[in-house]
N, C-alpha and C positions, 0 to 999 in steps of 0.2 A: 361048392369047395373051390372050384376053379374061380369062382368069382372073388372069393376071398384072398386067394393067391394073386389074382390080377390088381385088386384093389391095393394089397401089401406091396407088391412091386411098384405100382403107379406112384405110391406114398414115399417109397425109398426114393425113386428117381426123382420126385417133387423136392425132396430134401436135398438131394445132392446139387439141383440146379437152382437152389433157392438163393444162394448167395450171388450167382451170376444176375438173376432178376431183380434182387435187391440193388445190385450196382446200377443196372440199366434205369431203375425207378430214380436212384439218385441222381443221375445225369438227367433224367427227365424233369425233376424237380428244379435242378440248377438251370436247365436251359429255359424252362417257364419263368423263372424268377429273373433270369438275365434278360429275356425278352421284355417281362414287365418294366424292369428298372430302365431299359432303353427307350421304351416308349414314355415312361413317366419323364425322363429327361427331355425327350422329343416334345411332349405335350406342352410343358411348362416353360421351356427355354426357346422354342422356335416358333416364330409366326407360321399361321396355316389357315385355311379356308375353314368355315365352321362345319361343314359336311366330313371334312377329314378329322376333325377335332372330335366330332361325335362317334365317328367309326372308330377311332384309337380308343375312347371312353368305353365302348362297347366290349371291345377285346379286353381291356384292364378289368371291367367288372366281371369277366368270365373267368379270368386266371385264377382268382382265389378259390374257385368252386373246384377247378382242375387240380390245383396244387394240394387242396384239402384231401381230396379223394386219393391222390398219389401218396401222401403222407399216411392215411389210413391203411391202403393197402399194403404199404411197406410194413406198417406197424404188425399188420395181421399176418403177413408172411413170417416175419421174424419171431413172433410170438405162438403162432399155432402150426406153422410148418416145421415142426421139430419132433424129436422122438418123445421129449418130455414138454408138455405145454405149460407154459407160465404166463399166466394172464398179465401180472404187473412186474415185468423185469425191467429194473432200473436202468439197464443198459441200453434199451430201447424206448424208455419213457418220454424223451423229448419229441420223438415222432408224433406220439399221442396227443402230447400237449400242444404241439403246433397245429395239429389237425383240429384239436378242440377250439383253439383260439380263432382259427379260420372259421369254424362253424359258428362260434359264437358271434364274430364280426357278421357273418351273413345273415344270423337269426335277428340280431340287433338292429341292423342299418335302417331296416324299415320303421323301427318305433322310436329312433332318436335321430334329431335333426343333425347334431354333431358328427355322429357316425356316418350318416348318409351324404355327407360332403364329399366331393371328389378328392380335395386334397388330404382328407384322412385316409382314403384308399391308396393315394399316392405315397404317403408316409408308411403305411402298413407294409406295401409291397417293396418300398425300398429297405425299410428295417428287415424283412424276411430274407431279402437278397444277401445283405452284408452278413447277417448271422450265418445264412447258408454257405456263404463263401469262406468265412473264417472258421466254422465249425470243424473240428479236427484237424485243419491245415493240410488237408489231403486232396483238396478238389483239383489242384493244378498237377497232380501226378506224384506227389510224395516226395520222392528223394531229391529232386532238384529244387524243392523249397526250402532254402536254409533259413535259420531263424531271422538273420539280417533282412532277407527278402520278404518274408512273411511279415515282418515288422513293418516296413516300409509299405508293402501292399496295403495292410490294415489301414494305415493311415490316408493313402490315396482314396481307398473305397469310401472311408467315413467322410472325407472332404468332398467327393462326388455326391454323396447322398445328402450331405448338408447344403449343398449348392442347390440340389433340386428342391429341398424344403424350403429354402429361402426364397425360390422364385415362385411359389405358390402365392396366388393373390391375396388370400386370407391373412397371411403370415405378415404382410407389411401393408402399411398404410397408404403407400404409394409405390407405384410401380418402380423396380430398380433393374438395372442392367445386369446382364449375365456375369460381366466381369465384376461387378460390385458385390454380387452374390457370391461368387467364387472367391474373392478376395475376404469378404466377411466370414466364410464358412472355413476357409483356410486359417484365419487369425482365430477363429473360435476353437477348432479342431488341435491346432498348434499351440494353444492357450498364449496366444501373444496379445492381443488387446488393441492393435492397431485397427483403425476403422476409417472407412472412406464415406460412411452416412452416419448420422446421428442415431444412435441406438435407442434413445429414449423417444423420438419421435417418428423414426421411419418404421420401426417394428411395432406390430401390435401386441397384446399380452400373450397370444399363442406364439407369436414370433420370437418373443423374448424367452419363452419357455423352451422353445426348441434350440434357442442359442445356449440355454443353460444346460440342456442335455447333451450338446456337442462339446461344451466346455468339460463337462463331468467325465465323458467317456474318452475325450482326447486327453484330459489331464492323467487319467490313470492308465490309458491305454486300451484300445479295442480288445486286444487278445487277454488282458487281465479280466475283463468282464466274460467274454464269450467261454473262456476255459473255466472260469470259477463256476459258472452254471452248468457247463459241461461236465465237470466232476461233481457237482452237486447232485445232478440228476442221474448221471451214469454210475457213480461210485468208483469211477476209475478212467484212465485214459490210456492210449498206446504210449509204449516206451519212448518211441521217436517224439511224440508231441509232448512227452514228459520233459525231455531233454530240450526241446525248442523253447518251451516256456520258461525252464530254469535259466536258459541263457538269456531270454528277454528280460525277465525280472532279477537277473545277476543273484541268484541264490546258489551258496555252494552246498546245499542239502535238498537235492532233488528228492529224496524219500519224503520229505516234509513238505511237498509243494503245495497240497491243499491247505496245510496248516499256515503255511506263508501267505498264500491268498486269503485266507479267511482273515489273518491279521491285518493285511494291507485293507480289506473292505471294511472291516470293523473299526479300524483306526480312522479311516475317511469318515465313515459315516457319524462315528461319536465325535470327532473334532468339528465336522460341519454342523452337527446338531446344536452343540454348544456354542458354536459361533453364531448360529441363527439367534438363540437366546440372548447371548450378550449384545448383539447388533440391535435387536429389537428393545433391549433394556436401555441402550445408550442413545437411541435415534430419538428424534424429536417428533412426537407423535401428531403435533399441530401441523407438521409439513405434509401429512398424508390426509386424504379424504375420508377412508375408512381403516379400520384396524386389520381388514384383509390385505389390503395395499400394503400396510406396514410390515406384516409377516412376509409377504412376497418379496418385498425390498430385501428383507433380512435374509431370506432364503438365497436370492441371487447373488448378493454381495458376499455371503458366506462361502458359497461355492466357488464364486469368482475369485475370492481372495485366497482360499486354500488352493486351488488349482493354479494361483499366479497367474490368472488370466488378465486382469485389469479392465474387464468390461464393467460398464456400469450403466444403470437405467436412468440416472440423474442428467439432466440437462447440464452441460460442461463438466461432468464427472463429478468428482469430490471436491473441486474447486467451487462447487455450487455453494451459494451464500448460506443455504442451511445447514451445511456440513463443514465449511471451511474451517470454523473455530470450534468444532465439536471434538475436542482432544481425546475423551474416552473412547468414541467411536473410531477414530483413527488408531488409537492403541490397539483396540480389538482387531482391527484390519491388519495391522503390523504383525501381531502374534500369529494370526492365521496364516499369514504369508510366509512367515519363518517355518511354523510347523508343516506346511506343504513343501517348503523348500530344503529341508535338511536331508530328505531323502528316507525312503521305507527301509533300506538296510540298517540305516542308523536307528530308526525307530524299533525295529524288531530286537536289534541287539540291546537297546536300553530296556525294552520290555523283558528280554530274557534275563538281563543283568538284575533289574530290580525284582523281578520273580524269585530269582535264586536268593537275593539278599533277604527278601521278607519271609521267605520259607525258613531260612536259616534263623531268623530273629524270633520267628513264632515257635520254632522247635527249641530254641535256647530258653525262651521266657517261660513257656507253658509246659514243655515236656521234658524238660532238663536234658536237652540232647546238646553234644557239642558242638559249638558255633563253627561253622565252616568258613574259614578265611579265604577269600579269592583275591590272590594276589595281582591278577590280571583280570580286571572286570570287562573292560571295553576293548576292542579290536583296534588295529591301528587305525583302519578306515574311519570308525566311529569318531576317535579321538581327533583325528586329522580334520574332519569335517566341523565337528563342535568347535574346535580351536580356530580354525580360519574363519568360520561363520562369525565367532564372537570377534575377532579382531577386525574383520571387515566391516562389521556392524559399529563397533566402536569408533574405529578411525573414520568412517564415513560420516557419522554423526557430528565428530568434532570437526572435520574439514567443511561440512556443510554449514555449521554454526559460525565458523569464521568467515567464510567467503559470502555468505547470504546475511550477515548480520545487519549490515546498513541497506539491505535490498529488500528481499522478499520477506524477511523476518520483521520488518518494521512495522507492519500493520499489527502484529502480535504483542500486546503491551506487557505480559507478564513474562517471567524467565521460564516458568513451566511452559507456556504456550511456545515459546522459541525453541526449547529443548524437545518438546514432542514433535514439532515440526522438522527439526534437524534430524531426529531419529525416523521419522517417516520419511524424509528426503534420503536417507541411508537405506532403508529397506526396500523401497519400491523399485528403485533402478535394479535390484537383484531379481529381476524378471517379473515383477508384479505389474508394473504399468500404471498405478493409480497415481494421480496427482492432486495436490491441493494448492498448487501455486500455478501462475501463468508461465508455462515453460518458455515461452518466447521471451520472458523478461529475466531469464537466469544470467547471472555474471558467466563470463567466459571460463573463469576457473570452475565453476561449479559443472558448467557443461563438460569440461575434461574429466572431471571426477565421475561424472554420470557415465561418461563414455566407458571409462574404465571399470565401474561396478557392473555396467550392463554386460561389458564383454566376458568378466568372470562369471557372473550369473550364480546360479543356485547349485546344489551338490548332485552327485550322480544318483540316478533312479529316483528322482524326485519329479514333482509337478512342474519344475522350472526348467530354464535353457541355459545358454552361455556355454563356455568352455569348461566349467564347472570349478568348484573351490579346490578340489583335490589336485587338479590338473595344474592350476596357477601354483599352488602351494609346493608341488613336486618340482616344478620348473624352477622356481626361486630356490627351492633346497639344493637342487642340482647345481645352479649356478654358484651358489655360497660354497658347495663342496668343492667344485672345481677350482675357485679362488683360493680355497684352503690347500689345494694340492691333494686332495683326498679321492680315492679311486671308486668310492661308493656313497650312497646316499642313505644315511641313518636318521630316522625319526622315531620318537619314543622308544628308543632303545631295540629298534626293529630295522632290518636292512631293507630298503625298498627295491624290489626286484627290477632288473634291467628292462624287462618288457613294460613295465609301467611307465618308466622314465621315457622309453622310447615313443610309447602311445601318447604321452604327455605333449611332448614336443611336435608330434605328428598333428595332434587335435589344434594345438596352437597354430602351426604354419597353414593348415587347411581353412581354420576360420578366417585367419587374416587374408587369405588367398579368396575366399567367397566374398567376404566384406568388401574387400579391394575392388573385386570385379562388379559387385553390386553398385559401389559408388561411381565407378567408371562408366558404366552403362547409364544409369539415370542422370549423371551429369552430362552424358552426351545427349540423352533424349529430352532433358530438360536444361539448357544452357543458360536459361534466364534465372535459375534457382541459385541460393548461395550454397557453397560447397559445405560449410558447417551443417546446414540443415539436412543436406543430403546424407551426409556421414552420419549424423545423428540418427535418421529414419533407419539407415541401413544397420547400423549397430543394434537399434532396437528391434527390428525385424528379425535379424539372426540369433540373437539372444533371446527371443521371444518374449520380450519386456512389454512393449505396448506403448511406451512413452513416445509423445510425438511433439515437435515444434510446429504444429499446425500445418505441416507440408503435405501430409499423405493425401487429404481430400482433393488437393489442388493437381496431382499428378495425372498424366495421360495414360491411357490404355497399357503402352510398352512398359512404363515404368511401374505400373501397378503389378504387371505380370513378373517383373523383376523381383518386386518385394514378395509377391506370393511364392515364387521359387526359394528366395532367400528365406522365408518364415518355414517353409518345408524342410529345407536342408538343415536348418538351425535346429528344428524339432526332432527328427529322426537321426541327424548326425551324419555329416558327410562320411565319417569313418565307419559308420554302421553300413552306408549306401555302397563303399567301396569293399567291405568284407563280403557282400553279397554278390558283387559285379566280379571280382577277381577269385580264381579258383586258388586254393589253398596249396602251397608247394610242401610236398612231404619232406621231413628232415632228410638231408643228405648223408652219407656217410664218409664223405671227403671233406677237406677243409682247405682253403687256399692260404699262402703264406700272408702275414700280417704286414702291412706298410702304413706308415703315417702320411696324412694329407695336411698341406699347410692351410690353418684356418685363420690365424691372425698374425 
């Protein structure tokens, strides 16, 4: 009897200390993966003696075994050391899945040459580290991790992992330097498209696949991926993480967060799959050596276009002779770029609107229900994005047609070809980065148009960059309102809040400040280069466009670092970074007397 009481008492104490033990295991897993990631970077990025290299590989081979056991022990503690044992608790299922994946890797690596390669182990450990780092968003202590900081950190970690992957020997056909790997990884994660090496010849098939993964994750955001699968596996998430992700993906309905994430992921997958089919349909089969190469080409360019990345596996990009005059192919690319650049809030709003409309029509036609008339179908944001996008596309097409009619449009004999080229030239500067012309041969007027379109960019919460269409439109509307003597800005019979106007002008000022600083630094580091080309590269980098006047590969290390920082700031947003750095001031109960300051 005493033994039974002793065991019950021991079990109760074990339940009480379970959470503390689980937290220690969490930190042990993080520490092991952090060590693994640091060793991976050291192994592939820094020269060393063969003995040291073998010693580091030995440690890296043992780390998956340690992490697997830690995950398994954690899962056992969470599921069995409790009053009611639950074998398959969705809340703790990811730990069992991670342990299972590591076991599968250890079991299969002796049977498959691909899995047995060192670079596969490096990628596996790097991915596990990033997932562990970002999962729950609490590894840094919780309260100090604001949504803005978490968003920035996720991109930094993804860039570092991408750099490590691109430095793996089997990923590239020739050895590339650390700075070139960092530049390419930053360009891929920030969906820019600027390159310092030729993607088609420098990277192997595996390397191009790794670039594609970085583009896809960077386009949607690492937090979107990790939290989607966390909710999918766990069935829920903490209230704090709920608010963090709601702020990152900018939804005003936190209670339907998983539904929003599911719509984003589904929309992305469906559009990209449709894009793959149409690119394959419009591509010239004779250009490829096999059907597999053709399909892989279609997959790469569909994802690159939808994510507004601008990367291409073709020599000379889409300026390649096999695709320069393929107008149906170019139109497919344009549609993918536009659909990726209008922003997920607009897509969700359109989905909800059409869903209600179709539901009302079906009820009216088949079930004799009263048709529900919706006086205001789309919100102001969606109307503003769709209107400004349409105006910019139409205006850009017309201006390109006028300025390039006697220049780059001359080789296209038909009016249809000239119009398609003009439309393509209007779409791609809006952060896509594909080119079907020699950028160095454009007219000066066209370059100025490109600078404006690149600076404006795509729409908020999209895969594109720039200051965003809404920012530019609100700023212009405010200028018009001031000229008319109005004290407020009205759009679509709605008053735009003063905070939106203030933010728009802050974004414009910060963007010009960053671009101006980048131009100044590069012109100092590269005094022999033309200022127009330098400005073009800096606008392209900040707006994550990827168009280039063939200057980027010629730049030195210092200038490449400037462009890396510019791409990063353009993707995460300087405003987002400032939100994370400065503490928010609580609203004060006092107000100073107002006084005018002379402006003009």
